[in-house]
C-alpha positions as a Markdown table, in Angstrom:
| # | Residue | x | y | z |
|---|---|---|---|---|
| 1 | Met | -0.2 | -0.2 | -0.3 |
| 2 | Glu | 1.1 | 3.2 | -0.9 |
| 3 | Ser | 2.6 | 5.6 | 2.1 |
| 4 | Lys | 1.9 | 9.4 | 2.5 |
| 5 | Ala | 2.5 | 11.8 | 4.9 |
| 6 | His | 0.7 | 15.2 | 5.7 |
| 7 | Arg | 3.2 | 18.0 | 6.5 |
| 8 | Ile | 2.6 | 20.3 | 9.3 |
| 9 | Tyr | 3.9 | 23.6 | 10.4 |
| 10 | His | 4.0 | 24.8 | 13.7 |
| 11 | Leu | 3.7 | 28.5 | 15.2 |
| 12 | Arg | 6.8 | 29.2 | 17.6 |
| 13 | Leu | 7.0 | 32.9 | 17.5 |
| 14 | Thr | 6.5 | 36.4 | 15.2 |
| 15 | Tyr | 8.9 | 39.4 | 16.2 |
| 16 | Glu | 10.1 | 41.9 | 14.3 |
| 17 | Lys | 13.7 | 43.9 | 14.2 |
| 18 | Leu | 12.5 | 47.7 | 14.0 |
| 19 | Pro | 14.7 | 50.3 | 11.8 |
| 20 | Val | 16.7 | 51.5 | 14.3 |
| 21 | Pro | 20.0 | 53.0 | 13.0 |
| 22 | Gly | 23.5 | 50.7 | 12.7 |
| 23 | Trp | 21.8 | 47.9 | 14.7 |
| 24 | Lys | 23.6 | 44.6 | 15.3 |
| 25 | Asp | 22.5 | 41.0 | 16.7 |
| 26 | Ile | 22.8 | 37.4 | 16.4 |
| 27 | Arg | 20.5 | 34.4 | 15.9 |
| 28 | Asn | 19.5 | 33.2 | 19.2 |
| 29 | Thr | 17.0 | 30.7 | 19.1 |
| 30 | Met | 18.6 | 28.3 | 17.0 |
| 31 | Asp | 16.4 | 25.1 | 17.1 |
| 32 | Val | 13.7 | 26.2 | 14.9 |
| 33 | His | 13.3 | 27.1 | 11.4 |
| 34 | Ser | 13.0 | 30.6 | 10.3 |
| 35 | Leu | 12.1 | 32.7 | 7.8 |
| 36 | Tyr | 13.6 | 36.6 | 7.6 |
| 37 | Trp | 12.3 | 39.2 | 5.6 |
| 38 | Ile | 13.6 | 42.2 | 4.5 |
| 39 | Met | 10.7 | 45.1 | 4.5 |
| 40 | Ser | 13.0 | 47.9 | 4.1 |
| 41 | Gly | 16.6 | 49.1 | 4.3 |
| 42 | Glu | 19.9 | 47.6 | 4.0 |
| 43 | Gly | 22.5 | 45.2 | 6.1 |
| 44 | Glu | 24.9 | 42.8 | 6.0 |
| 45 | Phe | 24.4 | 39.0 | 7.5 |
| 46 | Ser | 27.4 | 36.1 | 7.9 |
| 47 | His | 27.2 | 33.0 | 9.1 |
| 48 | Ser | 30.8 | 33.0 | 10.4 |
| 49 | Pro | 34.1 | 35.2 | 10.5 |
| 50 | Asp | 35.9 | 33.4 | 7.6 |
| 51 | Glu | 32.8 | 33.7 | 5.3 |
| 52 | Lys | 32.1 | 37.0 | 3.1 |
| 53 | Pro | 29.3 | 39.0 | 4.6 |
| 54 | Ile | 26.0 | 38.8 | 2.7 |
| 55 | Gln | 24.7 | 42.0 | 1.4 |
| 56 | Val | 20.8 | 41.8 | 2.2 |
| 57 | Arg | 18.1 | 44.8 | 1.2 |
| 58 | Thr | 14.5 | 45.1 | 0.7 |
| 59 | Gly | 13.1 | 42.2 | -1.0 |
| 60 | Thr | 15.0 | 39.8 | 0.2 |
| 61 | Leu | 13.8 | 36.4 | 2.2 |
| 62 | Ile | 16.3 | 34.3 | 3.7 |
| 63 | Tyr | 15.6 | 30.8 | 5.4 |
| 64 | Leu | 17.5 | 29.3 | 8.0 |
| 65 | Lys | 17.2 | 25.8 | 8.9 |
| 66 | Pro | 17.8 | 24.8 | 12.5 |
| 67 | Gly | 21.5 | 25.4 | 13.8 |
| 68 | Phe | 22.4 | 27.5 | 11.5 |
| 69 | Thr | 24.2 | 30.5 | 12.8 |
| 70 | Leu | 23.7 | 34.0 | 11.6 |
| 71 | Thr | 25.4 | 37.4 | 13.0 |
| 72 | Met | 23.2 | 40.5 | 11.5 |
| 73 | Ser | 23.7 | 44.2 | 11.2 |
| 74 | Ser | 22.0 | 47.2 | 9.8 |
| 75 | Ser | 23.2 | 50.1 | 7.8 |
| 76 | Ile | 23.1 | 53.5 | 9.5 |
| 77 | Asp | 22.1 | 55.2 | 6.6 |
| 78 | Gln | 19.4 | 53.0 | 5.8 |
| 79 | Pro | 18.4 | 50.8 | 8.9 |
| 80 | Leu | 16.9 | 47.3 | 8.4 |
| 81 | Tyr | 13.6 | 46.3 | 9.4 |
| 82 | Ile | 12.8 | 42.9 | 9.2 |
| 83 | Arg | 10.0 | 40.6 | 10.2 |
| 84 | Met | 11.0 | 37.2 | 11.6 |
| 85 | Leu | 8.9 | 34.0 | 11.7 |
| 86 | Leu | 10.1 | 31.2 | 13.7 |
| 87 | Phe | 8.2 | 27.9 | 13.5 |
| 88 | Asp | 8.6 | 24.2 | 13.7 |
| 89 | Ala | 8.0 | 21.4 | 10.7 |
| 90 | Phe | 7.0 | 17.7 | 11.1 |
| 91 | Asp | 5.9 | 15.0 | 8.6 |
| 92 | Val | 2.9 | 12.8 | 9.8 |
| 93 | Pro | 3.1 | 9.8 | 7.9 |
| 94 | Tyr | 0.0 | 7.8 | 6.7 |
| 95 | Glu | 1.0 | 3.7 | 6.5 |
| 96 | Gln | -1.9 | 1.0 | 6.1 |
| 97 | Asp | -4.8 | 3.3 | 7.0 |
| 98 | Ile | -3.0 | 4.5 | 10.2 |
| 99 | Trp | -1.5 | 7.8 | 10.8 |
| 100 | Gln | 2.1 | 7.1 | 12.6 |
| 101 | Lys | 3.9 | 9.7 | 15.1 |
| 102 | Pro | 5.2 | 12.8 | 14.2 |
| 103 | Val | 8.6 | 12.8 | 12.3 |
| 104 | Tyr | 10.4 | 16.5 | 13.0 |
| 105 | Leu | 12.2 | 18.2 | 9.8 |
| 106 | Asp | 15.7 | 19.5 | 10.3 |
| 107 | Thr | 15.5 | 21.0 | 7.0 |
| 108 | Leu | 13.3 | 22.0 | 4.1 |
| 109 | Asn | 14.0 | 22.4 | 0.4 |
| 110 | Leu | 13.9 | 26.2 | 0.1 |
| 111 | Pro | 16.5 | 28.6 | -0.9 |
| 112 | Phe | 18.7 | 30.0 | 1.8 |
| 113 | Ile | 18.3 | 33.6 | 0.3 |
| 114 | Lys | 16.6 | 35.3 | -2.8 |
| 115 | Leu | 16.0 | 38.7 | -3.9 |
| 116 | Tyr | 12.7 | 38.9 | -5.1 |
| 117 | Ser | 11.3 | 41.3 | -7.6 |
| 118 | Pro | 9.0 | 44.6 | -6.7 |
| 119 | Glu | 5.7 | 42.4 | -7.8 |
| 120 | Gln | 7.0 | 39.1 | -5.9 |
| 121 | Ala | 7.5 | 41.1 | -2.7 |
| 122 | Val | 3.9 | 42.6 | -2.6 |
| 123 | Trp | 2.5 | 39.2 | -2.8 |
| 124 | Ile | 5.3 | 37.9 | -0.3 |
| 125 | His | 4.7 | 40.8 | 2.0 |
| 126 | Glu | 0.8 | 40.1 | 1.9 |
| 127 | Gln | 1.5 | 36.6 | 3.3 |
| 128 | Phe | 3.3 | 37.7 | 6.2 |
| 129 | Lys | 0.8 | 40.7 | 6.9 |
| 130 | Gln | -1.7 | 37.7 | 7.1 |
| 131 | Met | 0.0 | 35.6 | 9.4 |
| 132 | Trp | 0.7 | 38.9 | 11.9 |
| 133 | Ser | -2.8 | 39.7 | 11.9 |
| 134 | Ile | -3.7 | 36.0 | 12.4 |
| 135 | Gln | -6.5 | 36.4 | 15.7 |
| 136 | Gly | -9.1 | 34.9 | 17.2 |
| 137 | Thr | -10.0 | 32.9 | 20.3 |
| 138 | Asp | -9.8 | 28.9 | 19.1 |
| 139 | Pro | -6.0 | 27.8 | 18.8 |
| 140 | His | -7.0 | 24.8 | 16.2 |
| 141 | Glu | -8.5 | 28.1 | 13.8 |
| 142 | Arg | -5.6 | 29.9 | 14.3 |
| 143 | Gln | -3.1 | 27.2 | 13.8 |
| 144 | Ala | -5.1 | 26.0 | 10.7 |
| 145 | Glu | -5.2 | 29.8 | 9.3 |
| 146 | Phe | -1.2 | 29.8 | 10.0 |
| 147 | Gln | -0.8 | 26.4 | 8.1 |
| 148 | Tyr | -2.7 | 27.2 | 5.2 |
| 149 | Val | -0.7 | 30.6 | 4.7 |
| 150 | Leu | 2.5 | 29.4 | 5.6 |
| 151 | Ser | 2.4 | 26.4 | 3.1 |
| 152 | Lys | 1.4 | 28.9 | 0.3 |
| 153 | Leu | 4.4 | 30.5 | 0.8 |
| 154 | Leu | 7.0 | 28.0 | 1.3 |
| 155 | His | 5.9 | 26.5 | -2.0 |
| 156 | Tyr | 6.2 | 29.8 | -3.5 |
| 157 | Met | 9.9 | 29.6 | -2.4 |
| 158 | Arg | 10.4 | 26.5 | -3.9 |
| 159 | Asp | 8.9 | 27.1 | -7.3 |
| 160 | Thr | 10.1 | 30.5 | -8.1 |
| 161 | Gln | 13.7 | 29.4 | -7.8 |
| 162 | Glu | 15.4 | 30.6 | -11.3 |
| 163 | Ser | 14.8 | 28.2 | -14.3 |
| 164 | Thr | 15.6 | 29.3 | -17.8 |
| 165 | Asp | 13.5 | 26.4 | -19.5 |
| 166 | Pro | 10.2 | 28.0 | -20.5 |
| 167 | Tyr | 8.5 | 24.6 | -19.7 |
| 168 | Met | 9.7 | 24.4 | -16.2 |
| 169 | Lys | 8.7 | 28.3 | -15.5 |
| 170 | Ala | 4.9 | 27.6 | -17.1 |
| 171 | Phe | 5.1 | 24.2 | -14.8 |
| 172 | Gln | 5.7 | 26.1 | -11.7 |
| 173 | Gln | 3.3 | 28.9 | -12.3 |
| 174 | Ala | 0.4 | 26.5 | -13.0 |
| 175 | Lys | 1.2 | 24.7 | -9.8 |
| 176 | Phe | 1.2 | 27.7 | -7.9 |
| 177 | Trp | -2.1 | 28.9 | -9.3 |
| 178 | Met | -3.7 | 25.8 | -8.3 |
| 179 | Glu | -2.2 | 25.6 | -4.9 |
| 180 | Thr | -3.5 | 29.2 | -4.0 |
| 181 | Cys | -6.7 | 29.5 | -6.7 |
| 182 | Tyr | -7.9 | 25.8 | -6.0 |
| 183 | Asn | -11.3 | 27.4 | -4.8 |
| 184 | Arg | -11.7 | 29.0 | -8.4 |
| 185 | Pro | -13.2 | 27.0 | -11.6 |
| 186 | Leu | -10.5 | 25.4 | -13.5 |
| 187 | Lys | -10.5 | 25.0 | -17.3 |
| 188 | Met | -7.3 | 23.9 | -18.5 |
| 189 | Glu | -7.0 | 25.2 | -21.6 |
| 190 | Glu | -7.4 | 28.5 | -20.0 |
| 191 | Leu | -4.7 | 27.7 | -17.7 |
| 192 | Ala | -2.2 | 26.8 | -20.4 |
| 193 | Arg | -3.3 | 29.5 | -22.4 |
| 194 | Asn | -2.6 | 32.1 | -19.2 |
| 195 | Phe | 1.2 | 30.8 | -18.7 |
| 196 | His | 1.9 | 30.1 | -22.6 |
| 197 | Ile | 2.1 | 26.8 | -22.8 |
| 198 | Ser | 0.1 | 24.0 | -24.6 |
| 199 | Val | -2.6 | 21.8 | -22.8 |
| 200 | Ser | -0.5 | 18.4 | -24.1 |
| 201 | Gln | 2.8 | 20.1 | -22.8 |
| 202 | Leu | 1.3 | 21.0 | -19.4 |
| 203 | Arg | 0.0 | 17.5 | -18.6 |
| 204 | Lys | 3.4 | 16.2 | -19.7 |
| 205 | Met | 5.2 | 18.6 | -17.5 |
| 206 | Phe | 2.9 | 17.3 | -14.6 |
| 207 | Met | 3.5 | 13.5 | -15.3 |
| 208 | Gln | 7.2 | 14.2 | -15.4 |
| 209 | Gln | 7.6 | 16.6 | -12.3 |
| 210 | Met | 4.8 | 15.0 | -9.7 |
| 211 | Gly | 3.8 | 11.7 | -11.5 |
| 212 | Ile | 0.2 | 12.8 | -11.9 |
| 213 | Ser | -1.9 | 15.0 | -14.2 |
| 214 | Pro | -2.6 | 18.6 | -13.6 |
| 215 | Lys | -6.5 | 17.7 | -12.6 |
| 216 | Glu | -5.5 | 14.7 | -10.2 |
| 217 | Tyr | -3.0 | 17.6 | -8.6 |
| 218 | Leu | -5.8 | 19.9 | -8.4 |
| 219 | Asn | -7.9 | 17.3 | -6.9 |
| 220 | Arg | -5.3 | 16.2 | -4.3 |
| 221 | Ile | -5.1 | 20.0 | -3.2 |
| 222 | Arg | -9.2 | 20.2 | -2.7 |
| 223 | Asn | -9.1 | 17.0 | -0.9 |
| 224 | Glu | -6.7 | 17.8 | 1.5 |
| 225 | Lys | -8.1 | 21.2 | 2.2 |
| 226 | Ala | -11.2 | 19.5 | 2.6 |
| 227 | Lys | -9.8 | 17.4 | 5.4 |
| 228 | Thr | -7.8 | 20.2 | 7.1 |
| 229 | Leu | -11.2 | 22.5 | 7.5 |
| 230 | Leu | -13.4 | 19.5 | 8.0 |
| 231 | Leu | -10.9 | 18.4 | 11.5 |
| 232 | Leu | -9.9 | 22.0 | 12.3 |
| 233 | Thr | -13.2 | 24.2 | 11.9 |
| 234 | Glu | -16.9 | 24.1 | 12.8 |
| 235 | Glu | -18.0 | 25.4 | 9.2 |
| 236 | Pro | -20.8 | 23.8 | 7.8 |
| 237 | Met | -20.7 | 21.0 | 4.6 |
| 238 | Lys | -21.8 | 23.9 | 2.2 |
| 239 | Ala | -19.3 | 26.4 | 3.1 |
| 240 | Ile | -16.7 | 24.0 | 3.1 |
| 241 | Ala | -17.9 | 23.0 | -0.4 |
| 242 | Val | -17.4 | 26.4 | -1.7 |
| 243 | Ala | -14.3 | 27.2 | 0.2 |
| 244 | Cys | -12.4 | 24.1 | -1.6 |
| 245 | Gly | -13.6 | 25.0 | -5.4 |
| 246 | Phe | -16.9 | 22.7 | -5.6 |
| 247 | Ala | -20.1 | 24.1 | -7.4 |
| 248 | Asp | -22.3 | 22.7 | -4.2 |
| 249 | Glu | -22.5 | 20.3 | -1.5 |
| 250 | Phe | -23.7 | 17.3 | -3.3 |
| 251 | His | -21.1 | 17.6 | -5.9 |
| 252 | Phe | -18.3 | 17.8 | -3.0 |
| 253 | Gly | -20.1 | 15.3 | -1.0 |
| 254 | Lys | -19.5 | 12.9 | -4.2 |
| 255 | Met | -15.9 | 13.9 | -4.8 |
| 256 | Phe | -15.1 | 13.5 | -1.3 |
| 257 | Arg | -16.4 | 9.9 | -1.1 |
| 258 | Ala | -14.5 | 8.9 | -4.1 |
| 259 | Trp | -11.5 | 10.0 | -2.9 |
| 260 | Asn | -11.4 | 8.8 | 0.5 |
| 261 | Asp | -14.3 | 5.8 | 0.9 |
| 262 | Ile | -16.1 | 7.8 | 3.4 |
| 263 | Ser | -18.4 | 11.0 | 3.6 |
| 264 | Pro | -17.2 | 14.2 | 4.8 |
| 265 | Ala | -19.5 | 14.0 | 7.9 |
| 266 | Arg | -18.4 | 10.9 | 8.6 |
| 267 | Phe | -14.6 | 12.1 | 8.4 |
| 268 | Arg | -15.4 | 14.7 | 10.6 |
| 269 | Ala | -17.1 | 12.4 | 13.4 |
| 270 | Leu | -14.5 | 9.8 | 13.6 |
| 271 | Tyr | -11.5 | 11.9 | 13.1 |
| 272 | Lys | -11.9 | 15.4 | 14.7 |
């Protein structure tokens, strides 16, 4: 039987380094994954005294895996303003119809440092803004919202790594569209046309990179989002159906049973 795993990100801490001229600091909390988003200013980051410092500026996003040391210093004329996000990452394996114990991940397949374009930076800033504004009294709902927004951001970081292959670029853009716009109607012809690729070539790229067709990949995303909403919220079936891109509650129930051999209501009752 095929084994699979559910990726979980758990928020540890969010905080900011305000634009005070000439500040210096060392990464102190080293047992977690960290994202450093440079909102404005300029400065230098260094991993060790033997290495040349890395120049950072507005629009730079840095990923630090657990245990990675970092010394930061801000410019005097253009002080750094940074938002920092600390989180844990786990895989929960699913084998032989049983969820196993969570496995801690000590590294993620993300670029260490990347300077994004102004257009990309606007989208990334919006994701950090959403994570900073998560509120609510229910900790499970807050965690579900954080999980959703951070997952989008990490997928974006992976998929925007430089590629000179136009087919690969189109595949990455289409994949990202599905992961962020899965609640919208999808026509494969329109998706392919938007990213300047033929339907057959788009399908070929998905089969090569993911092992499944674009439609199957979209179905997996919708199914996982539906299960998350069923388990972590009290939303009615109609609202979950709309949130996951289904025309109505009946179609949602039919597809969910086909994918999971169980109705949405029964799934919620058994596993919530």
